[in-house]
C-alpha positions in Angstrom: -29.9 -63.3 161.6 -30.9 -66.3 163.7 -30.1 -69.8 162.6 -33.3 -71.9 162.1 -33.9 -74.8 164.3 -32.7 -78.0 162.8 -32.5 -81.6 164.0 -29.0 -83.1 164.3 -27.6 -86.6 164.1 -25.1 -87.8 166.7 -22.0 -90.0 165.8 -24.0 -93.0 166.9 -26.8 -92.2 164.5 -29.4 -90.8 167.1 -31.4 -88.0 165.6 -31.7 -85.1 168.1 -34.9 -83.1 167.8 -34.9 -79.5 166.4 -35.6 -78.1 170.0 -32.0 -79.3 170.8 -30.6 -76.5 168.6 -32.6 -73.8 170.5 -30.3 -72.2 173.1 -32.9 -71.6 175.9 -33.6 -75.3 175.9 -30.3 -75.7 177.8 -31.4 -73.4 180.6 -34.4 -74.1 182.8 -37.0 -71.5 182.3 -38.4 -69.5 185.1 -42.1 -69.7 184.1 -43.5 -72.9 185.8 -45.5 -74.1 182.9 -42.8 -73.5 180.4 -40.3 -75.2 182.7 -42.6 -78.2 183.2 -42.9 -78.5 179.3 -39.1 -78.2 178.9 -38.5 -80.8 181.6 -40.9 -83.2 179.9 -39.0 -82.6 176.6 -35.7 -83.3 178.2 -37.1 -86.5 179.8 -38.3 -87.7 176.5 -35.0 -86.8 174.8 -32.9 -88.5 177.5 -35.0 -91.7 177.4 -35.0 -92.0 173.6 -31.3 -91.2 173.4 -30.5 -93.8 176.2 -32.5 -96.5 174.5 -30.9 -95.8 171.1 -27.3 -95.8 172.6 -28.0 -98.4 175.3 -27.1 -96.0 178.0 -28.3 -97.3 181.4 -27.3 -94.5 183.8 -26.3 -90.9 184.0 -24.3 -89.1 186.7 -25.7 -85.7 187.5 -22.4 -84.4 188.8 -20.5 -85.2 185.7 -22.8 -86.2 182.7 -21.1 -87.9 179.9 -19.5 -85.2 177.7 -21.0 -84.4 174.4 -23.8 -85.5 172.4 -27.0 -85.0 174.4 -26.2 -82.7 177.3 -24.1 -80.1 175.4 -24.4 -78.6 171.9 -21.1 -77.1 170.8 -22.7 -75.4 167.7 -24.7 -73.2 169.9 -22.2 -73.2 172.8 -24.7 -74.5 175.3 -24.9 -77.3 177.9 -27.3 -78.6 180.4 -25.8 -77.8 183.9 -25.8 -80.4 186.6 -28.5 -78.6 188.8 -30.8 -78.5 185.7 -30.1 -82.2 185.0 -30.8 -83.1 188.6 -34.1 -81.4 188.3 -34.9 -83.3 185.0 -33.9 -86.6 186.6 -35.8 -85.9 189.8 -38.9 -85.5 187.5 -38.0 -88.7 185.7 -37.8 -90.5 189.0 -41.2 -89.2 190.0 -42.6 -90.5 186.6 -40.9 -93.9 187.2 -38.5 -93.5 184.2 -35.4 -93.1 186.3 -34.2 -94.0 189.8 -31.3 -92.9 192.0 -28.9 -95.8 192.1 -28.8 -95.4 195.9 -30.4 -93.0 198.3 -28.7 -89.6 197.9 -26.6 -90.8 195.0 -25.7 -88.7 192.0 -26.1 -91.5 189.6 -29.5 -92.2 188.2 -30.6 -95.5 186.4 -32.5 -94.7 183.3 -35.6 -96.9 182.8 -36.1 -96.8 179.1 -37.3 -100.3 180.0 -38.8 -100.5 183.6 -37.3 -103.2 185.9 -40.4 -105.3 185.5 -39.9 -105.3 181.7 -36.3 -106.2 182.1 -37.3 -108.9 184.4 -39.7 -110.4 181.8 -37.2 -110.1 179.0 -34.6 -111.9 181.1 -37.0 -114.6 182.3 -38.1 -115.2 178.6 -34.4 -115.5 177.6 -33.8 -118.0 180.5 -36.8 -120.1 179.5 -35.9 -119.9 175.7 -32.2 -120.9 176.4 -33.1 -123.8 178.8 -31.9 -122.1 181.9 -35.1 -122.8 183.9 -34.1 -124.5 187.2 -30.4 -123.6 186.7 -28.6 -121.2 189.0 -26.8 -118.3 187.2 -24.6 -115.5 188.6 -25.5 -111.9 187.8 -22.2 -111.8 185.9 -23.4 -114.8 183.7 -26.6 -113.0 183.0 -25.2 -109.7 181.9 -21.8 -110.6 180.7 -21.7 -114.3 180.1 -21.1 -116.4 176.9 -24.9 -117.1 176.7 -26.1 -113.5 177.0 -23.5 -111.4 175.2 -25.9 -110.9 172.2 -29.0 -110.2 174.3 -30.5 -106.7 174.8 -29.7 -106.9 178.5 -26.0 -107.5 178.0 -24.1 -105.0 180.1 -27.1 -104.2 182.3 -25.9 -102.6 185.5 -26.0 -105.0 188.5 -28.3 -102.6 190.5 -30.8 -102.5 187.6 -30.5 -106.3 187.2 -31.1 -106.8 190.9 -34.3 -104.7 190.8 -35.4 -106.7 187.7 -34.8 -110.0 189.4 -36.6 -108.8 192.4 -39.7 -108.3 190.3 -39.5 -111.9 189.2 -39.1 -113.1 192.7 -42.3 -111.2 193.7 -44.1 -113.0 190.9 -42.7 -116.5 191.8 -40.6 -116.8 188.7 -37.2 -116.6 190.2 -35.3 -117.2 193.5 -32.6 -114.8 194.5 -29.4 -116.5 195.6 -27.2 -114.3 197.8 -23.5 -114.7 198.3 -21.9 -113.5 201.5 -20.3 -110.4 199.9 -23.0 -109.6 197.4 -20.5 -109.8 194.5 -21.4 -113.4 193.4 -25.2 -113.1 193.8 -27.2 -115.3 191.5 -30.7 -116.3 190.5 -32.5 -119.6 190.0 -35.2 -119.2 187.3 -38.4 -121.0 188.0 
């Protein structure tokens, strides 16, 4: 007798959809329309989970063990080639981006860089940082920002977000010689 499909809850409290308990969900299907739908479901699941758990990136070669990419109850996991296909689709949709050309790590855009840029600019304005120069470290890990939703944002995603502000004339990028101490002046 087959077990009925049921949603599950992760240790962090994220509710996985019932499809996650369906063994074929973890193997990309050969039928093109079925596979397209499956990839869309995986994309939604990954973004929703990433937002809930504040996950900013996934490595296709070694996805974080556990909760989303494998289901021990049904002894299934999403293999790296399938994950690469899902993330490539997400990149085409603008909901993920390779961290660098040819890299196996993808940034997850549960908020797009433009949205992060606006959130960061609003925070800078509200906290009186307009006109000030702040390092990238201060923005993501500093005393003023540790309670913000962008705390812990990867530098590569922060840089992309700041670049959207630069294009809008809301910020000026301050580059250090080695790239480690880059900063921004909020305008």
